[in-house]
C-alpha positions in Angstrom: 39.7 -0.2 -17.1 37.6 2.6 -15.8 34.3 2.7 -17.7 32.0 5.7 -17.2 28.4 6.2 -18.2 29.5 8.7 -20.8 31.7 6.1 -22.4 28.7 3.8 -22.8 26.6 6.6 -24.3 29.5 7.4 -26.7 29.7 3.8 -28.0 25.9 3.6 -28.4 25.7 7.0 -30.2 28.5 6.2 -32.7 26.9 2.8 -33.4 23.5 4.4 -34.0 24.9 7.3 -36.1 27.3 5.2 -38.1 30.1 7.7 -37.8 31.9 10.1 -35.6 30.7 13.3 -37.2 27.0 12.5 -36.9 27.5 11.0 -33.4 29.2 14.2 -32.2 26.4 16.3 -33.6 23.7 14.3 -31.8 25.8 14.4 -28.6 26.3 18.2 -29.0 30.1 18.0 -28.7 32.9 18.5 -31.3 34.1 15.6 -33.4 37.6 16.2 -32.0 36.4 15.9 -28.4 34.6 12.7 -29.3 37.6 11.2 -31.1 39.7 12.0 -28.1 37.2 10.3 -25.8 37.2 7.2 -28.0 41.0 7.1 -28.1 41.2 7.4 -24.3 38.8 4.5 -23.9 40.7 2.3 -26.4 43.9 3.1 -24.5 42.3 1.8 -21.3 40.9 -1.3 -23.0 44.1 -2.0 -24.9 42.1 -2.9 -28.0 40.4 -1.1 -30.8 36.7 -0.6 -30.4 35.9 0.3 -34.0 36.9 -1.0 -37.5 38.0 2.4 -38.8 38.3 1.6 -42.5 34.6 0.6 -42.7 31.8 2.8 -43.9 29.6 3.3 -42.0 31.9 3.0 -39.0 31.5 -0.4 -37.4 32.2 -1.7 -33.9 34.9 -4.3 -33.4 34.1 -7.4 -31.3 35.4 -5.5 -28.2 33.2 -2.5 -29.2 30.2 -4.8 -29.6 30.7 -6.1 -26.1 30.6 -2.5 -24.8 27.6 -1.8 -26.9 25.8 -4.8 -25.3 26.7 -3.4 -21.9 25.4 0.0 -22.8 22.1 -1.4 -24.0 21.7 -3.2 -20.7 22.8 -0.5 -18.3 21.7 2.8 -19.9 17.9 2.0 -19.9 18.2 1.1 -16.2 20.1 4.3 -15.5 17.5 6.4 -17.3 14.6 4.6 -15.5 16.4 5.4 -12.1 16.9 9.0 -13.1 13.2 9.3 -14.1 12.2 7.7 -10.8 14.4 10.2 -8.8 12.9 13.1 -10.7 9.4 11.8 -9.9 10.3 11.4 -6.2 11.6 15.0 -6.1 8.4 16.2 -7.9 6.2 14.0 -5.6 4.6 12.1 -8.5 6.1 8.7 -7.6 6.8 6.8 -4.5 5.7 3.9 -2.4 2.5 3.4 -0.5 2.6 0.1 1.4 -0.3 -0.3 3.9 -0.9 -2.5 6.9 -4.3 -2.8 8.4 -5.0 -3.6 12.1 -8.8 -3.3 11.5 -9.7 -6.4 9.5 -13.1 -5.1 8.4 -11.4 -2.1 6.9 -10.6 -4.0 3.7 -14.2 -3.3 2.7 -13.7 0.4 3.2 -10.1 0.7 1.9 -10.4 -0.9 -1.6 -12.7 1.9 -3.1 -10.2 4.5 -1.7 -7.2 2.7 -3.3 -9.1 2.4 -6.6 -9.6 6.1 -6.8 -6.0 6.7 -5.7 -4.6 4.4 -8.4 -6.3 6.5 -11.1 -4.8 9.7 -9.9 -1.3 8.4 -9.0 -0.5 5.5 -11.3 3.2 5.7 -10.7 3.0 5.2 -6.9 3.7 1.6 -5.9 0.6 0.6 -3.8 0.5 -2.6 -1.8 -1.3 -4.0 1.2 0.9 -6.0 3.6 -1.5 -8.4 5.4 1.3 -10.4 7.0 2.2 -7.3 9.0 -1.2 -6.8 10.6 -0.1 -8.0 14.0 3.2 -6.0 13.8 1.9 -3.0 12.0 3.1 0.0 14.0 6.6 -1.4 14.6 6.7 -2.0 10.8 5.8 1.6 10.3 8.7 2.7 12.5 11.0 0.4 10.6 9.8 1.9 7.3 8.5 -1.4 6.1 5.1 0.1 5.5 4.0 3.7 5.0 0.5 3.8 6.4 -1.3 1.8 9.1 -5.0 1.8 9.5 -5.7 1.4 13.3 -8.3 2.1 16.0 -5.6 2.1 18.8 -3.5 5.2 18.6 -0.2 5.2 20.6 2.5 7.8 21.4 5.2 7.0 18.9 8.2 9.2 18.0 7.8 10.6 14.5 4.4 9.1 13.9 1.1 11.1 13.4 -2.3 9.5 13.9 -4.7 11.2 11.5 -8.4 10.9 12.4 -10.5 9.2 9.7 -14.0 8.6 11.1 -16.0 7.4 14.1 -18.1 4.2 14.0 -20.2 2.2 16.4 -19.5 -1.5 17.2 -22.9 -3.2 16.9 -24.3 -6.6 17.8 -25.6 -8.6 14.9 -27.9 -11.6 15.2 -30.5 -13.5 13.3 -33.9 -11.7 13.3 -35.3 -14.9 15.1 -32.6 -14.9 17.8 -33.9 -14.3 21.3 -31.3 -11.4 21.8 -32.8 -9.7 18.7 -35.8 -8.8 20.9 -33.7 -6.7 23.3 -33.2 -3.0 22.8 -29.4 -3.4 23.5 -27.0 -6.2 24.3 -24.7 -6.4 27.3 -21.6 -8.5 28.0 -23.4 -11.1 30.0 -25.7 -11.8 27.0 -22.7 -13.4 25.2 -22.5 -16.3 27.7 -23.8 -19.4 25.9 -23.4 -17.9 22.5 -21.2 -18.8 19.5 -19.3 -15.6 18.6 -18.3 -15.3 15.0 -15.3 -13.0 14.5 -12.6 -12.2 12.0 -9.4 -14.3 12.4 -7.4 -11.8 14.4 -6.2 -11.7 18.0 -8.8 -10.8 20.6 -7.2 -7.5 21.6 -7.8 -6.3 18.1 -11.5 -7.0 18.2 -13.8 -4.3 19.7 -16.2 -6.9 21.2 -13.3 -8.2 23.4 -11.3 -5.1 24.0 -14.3 -2.8 24.8 -16.8 -5.3 26.3 -16.0 -8.9 27.1 -12.4 -8.6 28.5 -13.3 -5.8 31.0 -16.5 -7.7 32.0 -14.5 -11.0 32.3 -17.1 -12.7 30.1 -16.3 -15.7 27.8 -18.6 -16.8 25.0 -19.5 -20.4 24.7 -17.5 -20.8 21.5 -15.6 -18.6 19.0 -15.8 -19.2 15.2 -13.3 -17.3 13.0 -14.3 -16.3 9.5 -12.3 -14.3 6.9 -15.1 -12.6 4.9 -17.7 -10.2 6.2 -20.3 -11.6 3.8 -19.8 -15.1 5.2 -20.1 -13.8 8.7 -23.5 -12.3 7.9 -24.6 -15.4 6.1 -23.8 -17.5 9.2 -25.5 -15.0 11.5 -28.6 -14.9 9.3 -28.6 -18.8 9.4 -28.6 -18.6 13.2 -25.2 -20.3 13.4 -23.9 -17.7 15.9 -23.8 -13.9 16.7 -21.3 -11.3 15.8 -20.1 -7.8 16.5 -19.2 -5.6 13.5 -18.7 -1.9 12.8 -22.0 -0.3 11.9 -20.7 0.9 8.5 -19.6 -2.6 7.5 -23.1 -4.0 8.1 -24.6 -1.2 6.0 -22.1 -1.6 3.2 -22.2 -5.4 2.9 -25.9 -5.8 2.8 -26.6 -9.6 2.6 -30.3 -10.1 3.5 -33.1 -8.9 5.8 -32.7 -12.0 8.0 -30.5 -10.4 10.6 -30.7 -7.3 12.8 -28.3 -5.0 14.7 -28.5 -3.8 18.3 -26.3 -1.4 20.3 -23.7 -2.8 22.6 -24.7 -1.6 26.0 -27.3 1.0 26.7 -25.1 3.9 25.7 -23.4 2.1 22.7 -19.7 1.7 22.0 -18.1 4.3 19.7 -14.7 3.8 18.2 -12.5 6.0 16.1 -10.4 4.9 13.1 -7.0 6.5 12.4 -4.3 6.5 9.7 -0.9 6.2 11.3 1.7 7.9 9.1 5.3 8.9 9.6 5.4 12.7 10.1 8.1 13.1 7.4 5.7 11.5 4.9 2.7 13.8 5.6 4.0 16.5 3.2 4.3 14.1 0.2 1.6 15.0 -2.3 0.4 11.5 -2.9 0.1 10.9 0.9 -2.0 14.1 1.1 -4.2 12.8 -1.7 -4.7 9.4 -0.2 -5.7 10.8 3.2 -8.1 13.2 1.4 -9.7 10.3 -0.5 -9.9 8.3 2.7 -11.7 11.2 4.4 -14.2 11.5 1.5 -15.0 7.8 1.6 -15.4 8.0 5.4 -17.9 10.8 5.1 -19.9 8.7 2.6 -20.0 5.9 5.1 -21.2 8.1 7.9 -24.0 9.6 5.6 -25.1 6.1 4.5 
């Protein structure tokens, strides 16, 4: 038996209309063509689908089984068609994001909240489990955007500049290093360094300062939340290095101070890595635009 979508639509239309004539009118076909279609379907099934002597026209047990199938399948088909139309129009899609910059959660959430209001039909998700494998995941199309400060030459991938920031030393206002105009790599010897729970190469303090200088802190304490890092620093439980905009945004108290890393400071740039084929999607353009607006707010703060 070869059942087509039109057969399911026919069964449903006749059931809802209660007769062939009214069903044919709603389907915009002739009653003769509709009768022929029903006859062909019954020939395939080998059973009658309607109790023809009833008024209004009623479905037979076999017809009721097809009606149940139609009620299950047709809404899914219509939803898929609407989704495909949305994809062609650029109003729907997927925006799965991986973040190599742990502190960027603080900056990204306001961006996503604005984006959600403008593009409610785009499936937005953050994939924290892919943070250590973010760019390969982008190439595998497991995610659609990666926030990173380490651009690479990757085929088919564009690194869109977001904003520059300075990595700054943060310590209690009573800490001895708080009295220095700037902090150098050697100053971290004997200190407990409080960091996000990510690998060293993803942390500016290590990649830009300590690893090149071959300096190891006395201890490392990993903390998930920026506010908790600042709380511990203010309590003189250790020192930290954070992006300058993070310290400004997550204002905890006046019990800690920031100092430049090295005399000239350490400036980093944040990027959005996107597949080149996705750059023309309207919702991707919108997200990158909102990200740029939020970045400018951070730099003005």
